[in-house]
Steps between C-alpha positions, in 0.01 A plus 500: 500500500646582156680828432216615271242479782719613788382820667740793462675610820297757700733790417475422131122458523472843659718661232309333217166610645613865495627507142165554318414802717806687372316575177185634665640832620651766277860411570786592273710224347782579742262472796375162376857377459589621848200318650578179308864510611385541861261205469779287352730587790226401745414178317841350425688366803869555575553809281578844635435725201312488170509699178258499210571635154298551182658622177273568203602471137505880477770486770266641765631341821332488839676362806383447859701389803434402859827649623815692414708186454278364224488845341879531493555153356234531233614846394848353457358234268306745288801728476708209372217352292588159642411301812277224639180710503541603136599147396196349671263762362624471143500121498187449710688249714640471853856613571653393829818622665540260790831647614605850399859415599515226233288655224660489154221615262458845650832560678479880530144495631583214740803687632292810577223288651743307719653821631149617591444180699285316245575130506249372243264635235193357332373672183186392319373605160133595503261357239413833341369616159756504221543879515616509861780326693437434866731375771464426871822491704536374858807559713619299799741674736753352742376141479702180482242331278373630164138578422333162550316292242183546703543879490561483126175305458310764696662776296407325175136466609490863601662614173248303294209657689647851498580508128140560377458783750825660388410450133165674552661788691768539233241493222296768676808719550600450138152602386510802729831613351360452150194709584725763656708516184188528284358773723828691485505465122139622479583803714802578281292475182234723653748772597664492157159527332415800719831666412436435130161667532654805664763527224231457232308791651807722521646418159174436310642169378377142480576220748785352295682833473439572869654167594800573274552835672477330840758238401733764359480706819563186704815429301627859519452516875620141555192426710266204503190552290260430787678747733494776237133430427415514870668842529313633197168387653591640843597839347175515306290416807682766703464758221874533451620591148706244307879534536545642150192720489 
């Protein structure tokens, strides 16, 4: 039977079958990443820990781990801005470290990994939209042999299937943040408009002059405009007189 028609191993089949359901519930992006990392760890043979990272073009990063070892090693990479996970994610390719004791491309990372008992690392770039970088890292601990070619093939199949799920979850989170920002901006505008109306009533002035007075007071008090406006509205609702009469 050719490779194209060969059935995936049972563990991989099970993991792949669970991926679509991750988008059905109202999970956060971090929860989806955590679940995908767990499925990868269950699907790929001969690896002890897995990490999964997404970094958007606005520098919003989300990372999930299956254990403390993967967390420590990946945090080291992101602190340095350099390492196999970042290299794989940025290039969309596979980066292998078959022997951390002999690694030359990422010597500092390999040294830390070796001292933590990691003998080999497999990092795969995820096929993601252009505005997000995704990487899947798999760590093998205390083994004489590196992550096998068969395990790499399973990991690649899983990564290909997981990428659309992660892209959809990231897009939804991105949209949610955008809506949140718009809602916050709308609230700010509303409070400022209310404060302008209060000043117009007190000073018998028009909206432009009221806004100028609000800005001037904000500058004198060295306070953000929205915070000052919120206090003016709160004082008016409570029936408190303005600070200067």
